[in-house]
C-alpha positions as CSV (number, residue, x, y, z in Angstrom):
1,V,6.9,-14.7,-20.8
2,G,7.9,-13.1,-23.8
3,A,11.5,-11.3,-24.5
4,D,10.4,-7.5,-24.7
5,A,7.7,-8.5,-21.4
6,L,7.4,-4.6,-19.2
7,S,9.7,-5.4,-16.2
8,Y,8.4,-4.0,-12.9
9,Y,8.5,-3.7,-9.1
10,Q,6.6,-6.2,-7.5
11,C,6.6,-4.5,-3.6
12,I,5.3,-3.7,-0.5
13,D,6.5,-0.9,1.7
14,M,5.5,1.5,4.9
15,D,5.0,3.9,7.0
16,I,3.6,3.5,10.7
17,S,4.1,6.2,13.2
18,T,2.1,7.1,16.1
19,S,2.2,9.1,19.2
20,S,2.5,6.7,21.6
21,D,5.5,4.4,22.4
22,E,4.0,1.6,23.4
23,L,1.8,1.3,20.5
24,Q,4.7,2.2,17.7
25,K,6.6,-1.0,19.9
26,M,3.6,-3.4,18.8
27,L,3.2,-2.1,15.1
28,D,6.3,-2.3,14.2
29,Q,6.3,-6.0,15.3
30,I,3.4,-6.7,12.9
31,D,4.2,-8.0,9.5
32,L,2.5,-6.9,6.7
33,S,3.9,-7.6,3.3
34,G,1.2,-10.0,2.6
35,G,4.2,-12.2,1.3
36,L,5.4,-9.4,-0.9
37,A,9.1,-8.2,-0.3
38,N,9.8,-4.9,1.1
39,C,10.2,-2.5,-1.7
40,D,14.4,-1.3,-0.4
41,S,15.4,-5.1,-1.1
42,A,13.1,-5.4,-4.2
43,A,14.4,-5.9,-7.7
44,S,12.9,-4.9,-10.7
45,T,11.1,-8.4,-13.0
46,A,9.8,-9.1,-15.8
47,C,5.5,-9.1,-15.8
48,A,4.4,-12.9,-15.7
49,A,2.5,-12.6,-19.0
50,D,2.6,-10.7,-22.2
51,M,-1.1,-8.8,-21.1
52,M,0.5,-7.2,-18.4
53,D,1.7,-3.7,-19.8
54,T,1.7,-1.6,-16.9
55,C,3.1,-0.9,-13.9
56,S,1.3,0.5,-11.3
57,A,1.6,1.6,-7.5
58,V,-1.0,2.0,-5.4
59,T,-0.3,4.6,-2.0
60,V,-3.2,3.9,0.6
61,G,-2.8,6.4,4.3
62,A,-4.9,6.9,7.1
63,K,-4.5,9.1,10.4
64,M,-6.7,7.5,13.3
65,E,-7.2,9.5,16.5
66,Q,-8.2,8.6,19.8
67,G,-8.0,9.9,23.6
68,G,-5.1,11.8,22.8
69,H,-3.1,9.7,20.6
70,S,-2.7,9.2,16.7
71,A,-1.4,6.9,14.4
72,T,-0.7,7.5,10.3
73,V,-0.2,4.6,8.2
74,K,0.8,4.6,4.9
75,M,1.3,2.1,2.4
76,I,2.5,1.6,-1.4
77,L,1.9,-1.6,-3.2
78,K,3.8,-1.9,-6.2
79,S,2.6,-4.1,-9.2
80,C,2.0,-5.3,-13.1
81,A,-1.6,-4.5,-14.7
82,A,-3.4,-5.1,-17.9
83,S,-4.4,-1.9,-19.2
84,S,-7.0,-4.3,-20.9
85,V,-8.9,-5.0,-18.1
86,P,-9.9,-1.7,-16.8
87,D,-10.3,-2.8,-13.3
88,T,-7.3,-3.2,-12.9
89,V,-5.9,0.1,-13.7
90,S,-8.6,2.3,-12.4
91,E,-8.5,4.3,-9.1
92,D,-11.7,4.5,-8.7
93,K,-12.5,0.5,-8.3
94,L,-8.7,0.0,-6.5
95,C,-9.3,3.2,-4.5
96,E,-13.2,2.6,-3.3
97,G,-12.8,-0.4,-0.9
98,A,-9.9,1.1,0.8
99,E,-11.4,4.6,1.0
100,T,-14.9,3.3,2.3
101,S,-13.1,1.2,5.1
102,L,-10.9,4.0,6.5
103,A,-13.5,6.8,6.6
104,A,-14.2,5.3,9.9
105,F,-10.8,6.2,11.1
106,G,-10.8,9.9,10.1
107,S,-8.8,11.2,7.1
108,S,-7.6,8.6,4.7
109,S,-6.4,8.8,0.9
110,C,-5.9,6.7,-1.9
111,K,-4.3,7.2,-4.8
112,L,-3.3,4.7,-8.4
113,E,-0.3,6.0,-10.3
114,T,0.6,4.0,-13.7
115,C,3.1,3.8,-16.2
116,T,4.2,2.0,-19.4
117,T,8.5,1.8,-19.0
118,D,10.6,-0.5,-17.6
119,G,11.0,0.0,-14.0
120,C,9.0,2.7,-13.8
121,N,6.6,2.4,-10.6
122,N,9.9,2.8,-8.2
123,Q,7.9,5.6,-6.1
124,E,9.0,5.6,-2.4
125,I,7.2,6.0,0.4
126,S,7.2,9.5,2.3
127,S,7.7,9.4,6.2
128,S,5.3,12.4,6.4
129,G,-0.7,0.2,0.7
130,L,-5.3,-4.5,-3.3
131,G,-2.9,-5.4,-0.9
132,L,-4.1,-3.3,1.8
133,K,-4.8,-4.9,5.0
134,I,-7.7,-3.6,6.0
135,S,-7.9,-6.0,9.4
136,F,-4.6,-4.0,10.3
137,L,-5.9,-0.8,10.2
138,L,-8.5,-2.4,12.4
139,A,-6.3,-4.0,14.6
140,A,-4.0,-0.4,14.8
141,Y,-7.2,1.3,15.8
142,T,-8.1,-1.1,18.5
143,A,-4.4,-1.0,19.9
144,L,-5.0,3.2,20.2
145,V,-8.3,2.6,22.1
146,I,-6.6,-0.5,24.2
147,F,-3.4,1.9,25.3
148,N,-6.0,5.0,26.3
């Protein structure tokens, strides 16, 4: 890694809320990090290669409703990308799979933010996830159905 390598945050953060106390307890115990640090504790580090010249943050959200209960999931994945590899900095490419998979659950959203200065991908998740665990969202939806 060169001396002037871009510094970025590599972490995952999520906010999960539901109208069901039982489902909330279950969801609070699931580890969705995929081995990444939680953004609350992640330190800015140097990108692994000089070609990695862009910091990114992909935010994915979904709202699921079933039998009078709802669950809202919002995830943000922060990482380093290479602008010379168009798919790694393309919102369309990074979000197409997530939005297609989440469409079955109701409303969903996906947004990519990029920047090119040290530590600039420091977005915070609002409490109003490429690293997105679609299997988790399926599990959450299944749990919603089970608890009804």
